[in-house]
N, C-alpha and C positions, 0 to 999 in steps of 0.2 A: 504494500500500500504506500509506504513512504517513497519507494523507488518510483512508483507511478506518478505520485504528486511532484516529485523532483523533475521528472521528464516533462510533465505538463508545464511546470514553472519555467523551465529552460525554453521550451517551444514558445510559450506565451511571451517571454522576454524578447526572444528573437523576432517574433511577429510585430511587437510594439516598435522595435528599432527599425524593422523593415518598413512599416507603415509611416514612420516619421520621414524616412528617405523618400517614399512615394509622395508625401505631402510637399516636401521641398521641391521635387521635380515638377509636380503639378503647378507650383507657383513659379516655375521657370528658374529654379535655383539648382545648379549642378552640385554634385557632392564630391568632386575631385579634391584631392589634397586636403588643405585645411578648410575648405568650404568658403574661403575668402575670395571674392571676385567683385569686379566693379558693379555688375548688375545688381547683386545682392546688397553689397555694402553701401553703394552710392545711389543707384537709381531706385531701389526699393525702400531702403531705410534712411537715406540721406547721410552723407559722410562729412567728416571734418578734415581739416588739413593733415592731421596726423594719419588718418586712414588712407588718404591719397598718397602720402609719403611712403607708407608701408607697401601699398600696391606698386608704387613707382620703384621702390627698392627691389621688389620681387621681379619686376620687368627688367630693370637695369642688370640685375644679377643673372637672370636666366636668358634674356634675349640679347642684351648688348655684350655682356661678359662671356656668355657661352654660345650664343647664337641659338635661336629658337625657331620652331616651325609655326605655321599658321595655326595648327591645332593648339599649341601652347598659348598663342596670343588670344585665340577664341576662349580658351579655358580661363585665362586671367580676366578677360572682359566679361565672361559669363554667357555671351551670345555674340554672333557676328554683328548684329545690329547695335551693340554697345561699344564696339571697337573704337570708332571715331570719337565718340563722346569721352571715352576713357583717355585716349591720347590727347584730346583737347584739354582736359583737366590736368593731365600730366604736364603739358606745355605751360599752362597757366601757373603751375607750381615749380617751374624751372627744371623739370625732368627732361632729359634728352630723349627724343623719339626717333627711331629709324623709319624713314618713309616707306621702305619695303614692307614693314610690319603692318602698315595700314591696308595692305592688300587683303588681309583677313576680313576686313569689313565687307568686301565684295562677295563673300561666300554665301551660298544658298543651301539650305538643307535639302538633300535628295533622298534620304531614307534612313532607316534604323534597322540594324540587325539585332535580334534578341536571342537569348538562350536561357533556358531554365535549368537551374542546378538546385535540386532539393526544393526549398521553399523560396529561393531568391531568383528573381528575373533580372538578368543582366542585359544591358543595351550598349550598342556601339553605333554612334551616329556617323553618317557620311555627308560631306559637304562638297559641292562643286565650287571651286575657288578659281580666281584668276591664276593661271599657271598650272592648274591640275587639281585633282580631287584630294580631299583630306578626310581621314577617319579619326575619330576620338578614341581614347582608351575605353575599355569596358568599365561600366559603372552600374551600381544597383539602381534599377528603375521601377521595381514592382515586386509583387509576390506571385508565386505559382506553385504547382505541385508536380513533381516528376522531373523529367529531363528531356531536352530537345531544343531545336533552333527554329527561328522564324525570320522572315524578311518582312519589314514593315513598309507600308506605303510612305511616300514622301510626306514630311511634316514641316510646315512653315515655322512651327514653334521649336524645332530642334529638340533639345533635351526636355522641353516641356511636354512632349507627348507623342512621339513617333510610335511608341510601342502599343498604343491602344488599337492601332489598325493592323496588328501583326497577322500575317497569313502563314500557315504552316508550309515548310519547304517540302 
């Protein structure tokens, strides 16, 4: 009896965490890395100079220092539509911006690949960008039971909802 209750408690805790992730994605908030991105921190919540400086430091370290992909720029911005606003804010705060990184703003969502592992649904978004297509890393985007993969219809919302239209492969 105690073992059964423990199993139920673990499953319930996992489901609660999973549904919190789903709520964030439904609001257009990706869950990569620390969860800090321009869309969430500035466009949804309103940010101050300190938060802009932290995001700018991340950009400077990852993109200017190491060189980054369009995917990384989109992840820092939160969505392709937030790239130019993020870079404009960076420039107003004295942060150097590479013009080639602005190309990520021209990306359009073209679809989402999903896979179910146990109770977690994982998604990987694809974007058509100037200079070629880009795919995001896998992220938790919902709940499911079982195992398998799906290809989703294009979603203009990107991470905000491509998996709802998933079609079995």
